[in-house]
Every structure is written in structure tokens, then in C-alpha cells.
C-alpha positions in Angstrom: 75.2 107.9 119.6 76.6 107.2 123.1 78.4 104.1 121.8 79.9 106.1 119.0 81.2 108.8 121.4 82.7 106.1 123.7 84.3 104.4 120.7 85.9 107.7 119.6 87.2 108.3 123.2 88.7 104.9 123.3 90.3 105.3 119.9 91.8 108.7 121.0 93.2 107.1 124.2 94.7 104.3 122.2 96.1 106.8 119.7 97.7 108.8 122.5 99.2 105.7 124.0 100.5 104.5 120.7 102.1 107.9 120.0 103.9 107.9 123.3 105.0 104.2 122.9 106.3 104.7 119.4 107.5 108.3 119.9 105.4 109.4 117.0 105.6 113.1 116.0 102.4 115.0 115.7 100.6 114.6 112.4 102.1 116.6 109.6 100.1 119.5 108.3 100.0 117.8 104.8 98.4 114.6 106.2 94.7 114.3 105.6 93.3 111.5 107.8 89.8 111.4 106.3 91.1 111.2 102.8 93.6 108.5 103.8 90.9 106.3 105.3 88.7 106.8 102.2 91.6 106.0 99.8 92.8 103.0 101.7 89.8 101.0 103.0 92.0 98.3 104.3 93.3 100.7 106.9 89.8 101.8 107.8 88.8 98.1 108.1 91.3 97.5 110.9 90.2 100.6 112.8 93.7 101.8 113.0 94.5 105.5 113.5 95.3 106.8 110.0 98.4 108.8 111.1 99.8 105.9 113.1 99.4 103.7 110.1 100.9 106.2 107.6 103.8 106.9 109.9 104.7 103.3 110.7 103.7 101.6 107.5 102.0 103.6 104.8 104.9 105.8 103.6 107.1 102.8 103.2 104.4 100.9 101.3 104.1 103.7 98.8 100.8 105.2 100.1 100.0 108.9 99.8 99.3 111.3 102.6 96.8 113.5 100.8 94.8 114.0 97.7 97.3 116.5 96.4 100.1 113.9 96.7 98.1 111.6 94.5 97.0 114.2 92.0 100.6 115.5 91.5 101.3 112.5 89.2 98.6 113.7 86.8 98.6 117.5 87.3 101.4 120.0 87.1 99.3 122.4 89.2 99.1 120.0 92.1 102.8 119.2 91.7 103.8 122.8 92.0 101.5 123.2 95.0 103.2 120.3 96.8 106.7 121.6 95.8 105.9 125.1 97.1 104.6 123.8 100.4 107.7 121.6 100.8 110.1 124.6 100.2 108.2 126.8 102.6 107.8 124.2 105.4 111.1 122.2 105.0 112.6 123.8 108.1 109.8 122.8 110.4 109.2 119.2 109.1 110.2 116.2 111.2 113.0 114.1 109.5 110.5 111.3 108.4 108.1 113.9 106.9 110.9 115.7 105.1 112.2 112.3 103.9 108.8 111.4 102.5 108.2 114.7 100.7 111.7 114.7 99.2 111.2 111.2 97.9 107.8 112.1 96.5 109.2 115.1 94.6 112.3 113.3 93.4 110.2 110.6 91.8 108.0 113.2 90.2 111.1 115.0 88.8 112.5 111.6 87.5 109.2 110.9 85.8 109.7 114.1 83.8 113.4 113.4 83.4 114.4 116.5 85.2 117.6 115.1 86.5 119.2 118.3 87.6 116.2 118.9 89.9 116.5 115.3 91.3 120.2 115.9 92.1 119.5 119.3 93.6 117.0 117.8 96.1 119.6 115.6 97.8 123.0 116.3 99.3 125.4 113.4 99.7 125.7 114.3 103.4 122.0 114.0 103.9 121.9 110.6 102.2 124.7 109.3 104.4 123.0 110.5 107.5 119.8 108.7 106.5 121.8 105.5 105.9 122.8 105.6 109.6 119.2 106.1 110.6 116.0 104.3 109.5 114.5 105.8 106.4 111.3 104.2 105.3 112.7 104.3 101.8 116.0 102.6 102.6 118.6 102.8 99.8 116.2 104.0 97.1 116.7 107.8 97.4 120.4 107.4 97.0 119.9 105.0 94.0 117.7 107.7 92.4 120.3 110.3 93.1 123.1 108.2 91.6 120.9 107.5 88.6 120.4 111.2 88.1 124.2 111.7 88.2 124.6 109.1 85.4 122.0 110.9 83.3 123.8 114.2 83.9 127.1 112.5 82.8 128.8 113.2 86.2 131.0 110.2 86.1 133.2 110.8 89.2 130.3 111.7 91.5 128.3 108.8 90.2 131.2 106.4 90.9 131.7 107.7 94.4 128.1 107.4 95.2 127.9 103.9 94.0 130.9 102.9 96.0 129.4 104.4 99.1 126.1 102.6 98.4 127.8 99.3 98.1 129.5 99.7 101.5 126.4 101.1 103.2 123.9 98.6 101.7 125.9 95.4 100.9 124.3 92.8 98.6 121.3 95.0 97.5 120.3 94.1 93.9 119.2 97.6 92.9 122.7 98.9 93.7 124.4 96.2 91.6 122.0 97.1 88.7 123.0 100.7 89.2 126.6 99.8 88.9 126.0 97.9 85.7 124.3 101.0 84.3 127.4 103.0 85.2 129.7 100.5 83.4 127.7 100.9 80.2 127.5 104.7 80.4 131.1 105.5 81.2 133.2 102.8 79.5 133.5 102.3 75.8 130.9 99.9 74.4 133.0 96.7 74.3 134.5 97.2 77.8 131.3 98.6 79.1 129.4 95.4 78.1 132.2 93.4 79.6 131.8 95.4 82.9 128.0 95.0 82.7 128.4 91.2 82.3 130.8 91.1 85.2 128.4 92.8 87.6 125.3 90.9 86.4 127.1 87.5 86.5 128.5 88.2 90.0 125.0 88.8 91.1 123.8 85.5 89.6 126.8 83.6 91.0 125.9 84.8 94.5 122.7 82.9 94.2 124.1 79.8 92.4 122.6 80.8 89.0 124.0 80.2 85.6 126.2 82.8 83.9 125.2 84.7 80.8 127.2 86.1 77.9 126.8 88.5 74.9 126.8 86.9 71.5 128.6 88.8 68.6 126.4 90.7 66.1 124.9 94.0 65.1 121.6 93.6 67.0 121.0 95.6 70.2 122.8 93.9 73.1 119.6 92.9 74.9 118.9 90.7 71.8 122.3 89.1 72.0 122.1 87.8 75.6 122.8 84.0 75.8 123.8 81.4 78.4 127.6 81.5 78.7 127.8 77.7 78.1 125.5 74.9 77.1 123.6 73.8 80.1 122.5 70.3 81.1 119.3 69.1 79.3 116.7 66.6 80.1 114.2 64.6 78.0 113.4 66.7 75.0 109.7 67.7 75.2 108.2 64.3 76.2 107.5 65.0 79.9 107.9 62.6 82.8 106.5 62.2 86.3 109.4 64.4 87.5 109.5 66.8 84.6 105.9 67.5 83.6 105.3 69.2 80.3 104.9 73.0 80.5 103.1 75.0 77.8 104.7 78.4 77.2 102.4 80.8 75.4 104.0 83.6 73.4 101.5 86.2 72.0 103.2 88.2 69.3 102.3 91.2 67.1 104.7 92.7 64.6 107.6 91.3 66.7 110.2 90.7 63.9 112.8 92.6 65.8 112.4 90.9 69.2 110.8 87.5 68.8 114.0 85.6 68.0 115.6 86.8 71.2 112.5 85.9 73.3 112.3 82.4 71.7 116.0 81.8 72.1 115.8 82.5 75.8 112.8 80.1 76.1 114.6 77.4 74.0 117.7 77.7 76.2 115.7 76.9 79.4 117.1 74.2 81.6 113.6 72.8 81.9 113.5 71.1 78.5 110.1 69.6 78.7 108.3 72.5 77.0 105.9 73.2 74.2 106.4 76.7 73.0 103.2 78.0 71.3 103.6 81.3 69.5 100.2 83.0 68.7 100.7 85.5 65.9 98.1 88.2 66.6 97.5 89.2 63.0 101.0 90.6 62.3 101.8 92.2 59.0 105.6 91.9 59.2 108.0 89.0 59.2 107.1 87.5 62.6 105.8 84.3 61.1 109.0 83.7 59.1 111.2 84.0 62.2 109.0 81.6 64.2 108.9 79.1 61.3 112.7 79.1 61.2 112.8 78.4 64.9 110.3 75.6 64.5 112.4 74.1 61.7 115.2 73.2 64.2 113.2 72.8 67.4 110.1 70.5 67.3 108.9 72.1 70.6 108.0 75.3 68.8 104.4 75.5 67.4 102.8 78.4 65.5 99.3 79.6 65.4 98.2 82.6 63.4 95.1 84.7 64.0 93.7 86.3 60.9 93.3 89.8 62.5 94.8 91.6 65.4 92.6 91.0 68.5 94.9 91.8 71.4 97.4 90.0 73.7 94.9 88.4 76.0 92.7 87.0 73.2 95.9 85.6 71.7 96.8 84.0 75.0 93.4 82.5 75.3 93.8 80.9 71.9 97.0 79.5 73.2 95.2 78.1 76.2 92.9 76.2 73.9 95.9 74.6 72.2 98.0 73.9 75.3 98.7 70.3 76.2 100.9 70.9 79.2 100.4 69.9 82.8 101.4 73.5 83.6 101.1 76.7 81.7 103.0 80.0 81.6 103.4 83.0 79.4 106.4 84.8 77.9 106.1 88.2 76.2 107.6 88.4 72.7 109.9 91.3 73.5 111.3 90.1 76.9 114.3 87.9 77.8 114.5 85.3 80.6 117.4 83.7 82.4 117.9 80.0 81.4 116.9 78.7 84.8 113.8 80.8 85.3 111.2 78.1 84.4 113.0 75.4 86.3 113.3 77.5 89.4 109.6 78.2 89.4 108.6 74.6 88.6 110.8 73.2 91.3 109.2 75.6 93.8 105.8 74.2 92.8 106.9 70.7 93.1 108.3 71.4 96.6 105.1 73.1 97.7 102.2 71.0 96.7 99.6 73.4 98.2 100.5 76.0 95.6 98.4 76.5 92.5 101.0 78.7 90.8 103.9 80.9 91.3 105.6 84.0 89.9 109.2 85.2 89.7 110.7 88.7 89.5 112.0 90.9 86.7 113.6 94.2 86.1 112.8 96.7 83.3 115.7 97.2 80.8 116.4 99.3 77.7 117.8 97.4 74.7 121.2 99.1 75.3 121.3 97.2 78.7 120.3 100.1 81.0 118.3 98.9 83.9 115.5 100.6 85.8 113.2 103.5 85.1 111.1 105.6 87.5 107.8 105.9 85.8 106.5 102.6 87.1 105.0 102.5 90.6 106.6 99.1 91.2 110.1 100.7 90.9 109.3 103.0 93.9 109.9 100.1 96.2 112.9 98.7 94.1 113.8 98.1 90.5 113.3 94.4 90.9 109.7 93.5 91.4 107.1 90.9 90.7 106.6 89.8 87.1 102.9 89.0 86.8 103.3 87.6 83.3 105.7 85.0 84.6 102.7 83.3 86.4 103.3 79.5 86.1 100.1 77.6 87.0 98.7 74.1 87.0 96.2 72.8 84.5 93.7 72.5 87.4 93.7 76.3 87.6 92.7 76.7 83.9 90.1 74.0 84.1 88.5 75.6 87.2 88.9 79.3 86.5 89.0 79.4 82.7 90.5 82.1 80.6 92.1 85.6 80.9 89.8 88.5 80.7 90.0 90.0 77.2 90.9 93.6 77.9 93.7 95.8 76.7 95.8 95.5 79.9 95.7 94.4 83.5 94.3 90.9 83.1 97.5 89.3 84.4 96.9 90.8 87.8 93.2 89.9 87.6 93.9 86.3 86.9 96.4 86.0 89.8 93.9 87.7 92.1 91.2 85.3 90.9 93.4 82.3 91.9 94.0 83.9 95.3 90.3 84.4 95.8 89.5 80.8 94.8 92.1 79.0 96.9 93.4 81.6 99.4 96.3 84.2 99.5 98.9 81.5 100.1 97.9 79.6 96.9 100.3 81.8 94.8 104.0 81.5 95.6 106.9 83.7 94.7 110.5 82.9 94.0 113.6 85.2 94.0 111.6 88.3 95.1 114.8 90.5 94.9 116.6 88.7 92.1 115.6 89.3 88.5 115.0 86.2 86.4 113.6 88.2 83.4 114.4 91.5 81.7 111.4 93.4 80.5 112.1 95.5 77.5 111.4 99.3 77.9 110.0 100.8 74.7 108.1 104.0 74.0 105.1 102.2 72.6 104.5 99.5 75.2 101.1 99.0 76.8 102.5 100.1 80.2 103.5 103.5 78.6 100.4 104.1 76.4 98.9 107.4 77.5 95.3 106.3 78.3 96.4 103.1 80.1 99.8 104.2 81.4 101.0 102.2 84.3 100.4 105.2 86.5 96.7 104.8 86.1 97.1 102.0 88.7 97.0 105.0 91.1 94.0 106.7 89.5 92.2 106.0 86.2 91.4 103.0 84.1 93.7 100.4 85.7 92.6 101.6 89.2 88.9 101.4 88.2 89.3 98.0 86.6 90.9 96.7 89.8 88.0 97.9 91.9 85.5 96.4 89.6 86.9 92.9 89.3 87.6 92.7 93.1 83.9 93.2 93.7 83.1 90.2 91.4 85.8 88.1 93.2 84.3 88.9 96.6 80.9 87.8 95.5 81.9 84.3 94.5 80.9 81.5 96.8 82.9 78.8 95.1 86.0 78.7 92.8 83.7 77.5 90.0 81.7 80.8 90.1 84.9 82.6 89.0 85.1 80.7 85.7 85.6 83.0 82.7 84.8 81.7 79.2 86.9 82.7 76.3 85.7 86.0 74.9 82.8 86.1 77.4 80.3 88.6 76.1 78.1 89.0 79.3 80.7 90.7 81.5 80.5 90.0 85.3 82.0 93.4 86.0 82.4 96.7 84.0 85.6 97.7 82.2 86.8 101.3 81.6 86.4 102.5 78.1 90.2 102.9 77.6 90.7 99.2 78.4 88.1 97.8 76.1 89.1 96.0 73.0 87.6 97.3 69.8 84.1 96.1 69.2 83.7 94.2 72.4 80.2 93.9 73.9 80.1 95.5 77.3 77.0 94.0 78.9 77.4 94.2 82.7 75.8 92.0 85.3 77.0 93.7 88.5 77.4 97.4 89.6 80.9 98.9 90.1 82.3 99.1 93.6 84.5 101.9 94.9 86.0 100.3 98.0 89.3 98.8 96.9 92.8 100.1 96.4 95.1 99.3 93.5 98.1 97.0 93.7 
């Protein structure tokens, strides 16, 4: 007891010194330190004062200050409570606390597409003053404000805001994507697409990347994206010591409308030594015919058909069994990739022999070429973020760790975390963290937007619980081999929430669920 009292006194003294050193304001009334430590065990593990952590790091990392601030994403009642307290306390809040609550509320309004409310939260003068200071959220509130203006069809104000953003935050990718959206929204289609291409190609040119173009046709513009010229090619699919063969797995279900665009972007890759394995997950449309036509003119394309729909990860696992490549990656059947994506990732692995795999970044995009969206927690730190499905890994990883978990969603992250557990945090590399090499199609029926497994359940719900459960299994492994997963493994090493189970799967569990980890 005496030791505990002395520890608390030492912690209080250290907290007081830290507050004076960093000129910290007193804790905000909305901040709940006990809840914060319980919600974020990594903070508790380093014995850091929760308010100091939140003020210096947490708010910029997307962490929440209280239970209400988490629950407001799932409950209108909690949202209205947070909003009412903000309106009543706004005059007494410190600038960082006001900044935090405004950003919280603005994102929640954007989630509900209440664009007038988003615009009303911010005044251009406030945003400009923040740009001269040091907001934890950098350019993002102004990007959201400008995006709201575009939705509200306020062309002149949108243009003025974008020009100010370009001067205040030069070279920021999110702002260029915002400008591309403006071109599509306020210019006629043909000139709008020309303007969109100009903005996107300038962005690629700044990084020495190949240019892209829009092919003629009646399909949505996302499905007409092509390289602007024929790029240099290497040996066609044979592999060499310098260009090992890469297996690209493409699970597809009723993908007639998108699979041709996805395949074309893979076939156009500058890394030519590919085998492209399309696994048809029991489609009942014309997916097979589209793939067979692609295979007729490109021997690298292979087709495998499952007799009934089983899910994206079982389909991928069948692809793993068929893969002959020295390296393996995945491409979703409705996404598009820049022609240099695979080469950039592969060259990164070749230059860093200690890596077991690497990922690239992507941005979400509507078929009409609008970038962004605010319903994904990843977008709260920038529209361009890590693309887990781009994971390119060596055959050694597959032979040591086995297959993807056969669940409805979230197994990409589990597999990457399994690699990090097996070989260390630094075993997974990342290329172009703020430059998109893929466009992820936004549709109303995607897994990330399905109600029970919506991407927001990363914060609370099935994805959050799944993350906690598999991390406990990871921590218990003594060797990489103990993390091996068999295809369709029936005796599960950790539990899976009901909403994430595939139909008819056996859910025998070998270990109890843990509650001590936070989601990605």
C-alpha cells in the first residue's frame, strides 16, 4: 500500500512537471482518464499520464477522450449529448479542445451527409488561423469543409478554399484529390475528366510515376482508366533471378461489371512476370465469360471456379493452393491499380532483404471519379491510407504461416499482424504512404459498408472484438510455426463474432477471448 501511494505521488509530480514543461492546459471537462486508460491499454502499459498522452498524441492519432465520444458513432442520443455540451462550453474551451470537438462533430455530420451542418461548424477565418498554428488535425478540417462546399454546390467558395489550401499546405495529396473532385463536379463531363486527369497526372509526375488516361466508351470512367502509353515490358511470365514470378490472386463474385477493369489494370503492370489467378466464388452472372476472354489473349490469366459461394477468403485460400509464384499478392475484383504498383512494391522487397512483405496505399473512389468519403476511420487521418489487400509477401510467409482466416471480413489485417508477430514489427514494409497506387471502388453493398460489419465496427463491435481475439492468440505463440493456419481450419484458435462467421462454419474455440487490445 505504501509503495502504491509513493508511486501515485511520483506520478503526480511527474505530471505536474510535464504540464509546466509542455504548457499543457488543465484536463478538459469531457476527458475521462480512467476510461481512456481502459480503452487504450498501450497507454496504461507505459504508465503515462492519460491527459498528457491525449493532449500530445492521442487526439492526433484518432483516439477518443471519453465513452460518449466513442458511442456517438453508433447512437444519436450520445451524439446529441456531445453536440449540446460543445455548444454550451465552446466559449470556455482551450483552442486544442475546441479543435478536437469540432473535428469530432464535423466527421459525424459528414457520416450522415449533413453537409450544411459541416459547413456551419467552420468559418474560413478560423481555418486560416489554425493553419498558422499547430492543429493536431493539420489540413483535414479544411478539406472536410471544402468537401462539404462541393456537396452543397457552392462552386466559388469551394474554389477559393482549395486555392487557399494549396498555398497553405503545398504538396499535400488530399488537397490534390479534393481539387480533382472539384474539377469533376463543376466542369462539364468531358472537360471535367480532362481536369481530373491533369490533377492526378501532375501528382503522379511529381513522384516519377507513369501517366494515366481515360479510354473512350460508355462504361463508368473508373472502368476506363488505362496507362497513357504502352510501358516497357520484361520477360512475359517466365520469371528470372531479377524478376521472380508473382502470383496475383483475384477472388470474384458476380463481378461482370468490374472484373474487366481490374484485370486490365493487372495485365498493364510493368512487372510482367505474373500469373493472374481468378477464383470465381460461385458467380451466377457472366464473370467467367469475361475472364475466359482475357485468358484467350493473355496466357498469364488462369481461371478457377468454385461450385458455390464460400466467401472472399476461402476463394483466396484456393488461389494460394494453386499459386506457383515466388511471391504472392491479392487484387480485389472491383478495384483499379496504377501500372507501376506491383513493381514499386517488388523493388522495395528486393532492396530490403529483411522484409517478409510490404503494402502500398490507396484511396477510395466512386465510379464517377470522386475521391474520398468520411465513413471510414482511416480517412480521419487522410484520404490516402494503407491498403491491406495490397500485401505482397514471399512464399516463405505462406509456407510458415499458412492460409487466411476464413471469416467474412478483417482477415487481411489479421494476416499482416500475424507476419509482424512471427518476424517482428519491421518485417512488413510500406511504400508510398501518402501516394495512392490503387483506387478502391466505393459501392453501397461492399463488405466495408455492410451494416453488421461496417468498417466503423473497428471502433466497437465485430471487427473490434475480432481484433482483440486474434491478438491474444498471436501473443501466445512461441515460434512462427505455432501461428500456422490450415485452410478452412475447423478447430479455431480464437473466437469469431457471429456477424463475421461464414455460413455453416464450425466455431470450436481453443482459447478464451481477451479484452485488452485496441483496434487498428
